[in-house]
N, C-alpha and C positions, 0 to 999 in steps of 0.2 A: 504494500500500500504506500503510495507516494502522495501524502496528504498536502497538496498545494494546488492552486488553480492550474489546470492543465495536466496535473498528475493523474496517474492511472492506478486502478486496483483490480484485483482478481480474487474471487473466493468461490467456495462450494458449500452447498448444504448437503448433508448426508442423512439419509433415512437409516437409522441404526437397526431397524427391524428388517428391512429388505436389502440394505447395503447399497442401494442405488444413490446416485449423487446428481445434483444439478449444479453446473458451474456457470458463472457469469462474471462479467467485468465491465468496467466503464471508466469514465473520466470525471474528475472534479471540475465543475464549471465555474462556480463562484463560492468563495469562502470569506466570511467576515468573522473574525475572531470573536468568540463568545456570543454570536448573534445569529449566524445564518450559514447554511451549507446547501448547495444545489449540485447534484451530480446526475449523470446519465449512466445507464447501464443496459446491457442486453445479455440474454442467455446464449450459451454456446449451442444449445439444442435447436436445430432448425424448426422443430415443432412448436417452439415458443418464440415466434417472430416479433420484430419491432424493437424499438428503443424506449425504455422507460425513463422518466425523469422523477427524481425524488427531491423535495425541498424540506429542509428541517429548520424551523425557526425556534430560537431559544431566547427567553426573556426572564430576567430575575424578577421574582415577586416576593412579597413579605414572608411567605411560607415555604420558599424554596425556588423552584424553577418551573416556568410554564413552557411546555414543549409542544410544538405543533408539527406534525409530519403529514405531508401530502405527496401522493404518488399519482402519476398519469402515464398513459401508454402501456398499462398492464396488459399482457397477452390475454385474449378473450377466454382461453381455457383455464385461466386462474381466477377463481371467484374472489372478488374484492374483500370479502369477509376473511379469507385466508391470509391476505396481506395484513389486515388489522390484527388478527390473532398472532401472526408471526412477529409483528412489532411489539405486541404486548408481552410475548414470551421473551424476546430479546431484552426489553426494558426491565423485566422482572429479574433476569439473570444479571444485568448490569447493577441493579439495585443491591442484589445479594453480594456482589463483588465489592462494591464501594462503601456500603453502609456499615458502620462498626456495630459489633455486638456489644451492647451495654447491659451488664447484668443488673438485676434489681438490687437495691441496697439491702443489707441484712437487717 
């Protein structure tokens, strides 16, 4: 991952039940530190045609961070709900990674 405007990335999702993988990659189009990311990507699989665009807006709020994610150009065979669920799962894993475990006081 080359996280800069014009930089590229490549990744794969693996279904651990079946062992199948979907690879995709793209280009970071716009980055504003601590505010905004827009990137394009496309799947390697010719059955998942087209180029998707994802925009991520980040804003500090009194209780933490407001995060807005929008995707366009999703291949028709992928239900939009699955993208939503996928982002929820990713954000939950990120939360588990970065939030400290604070034990209750005795």
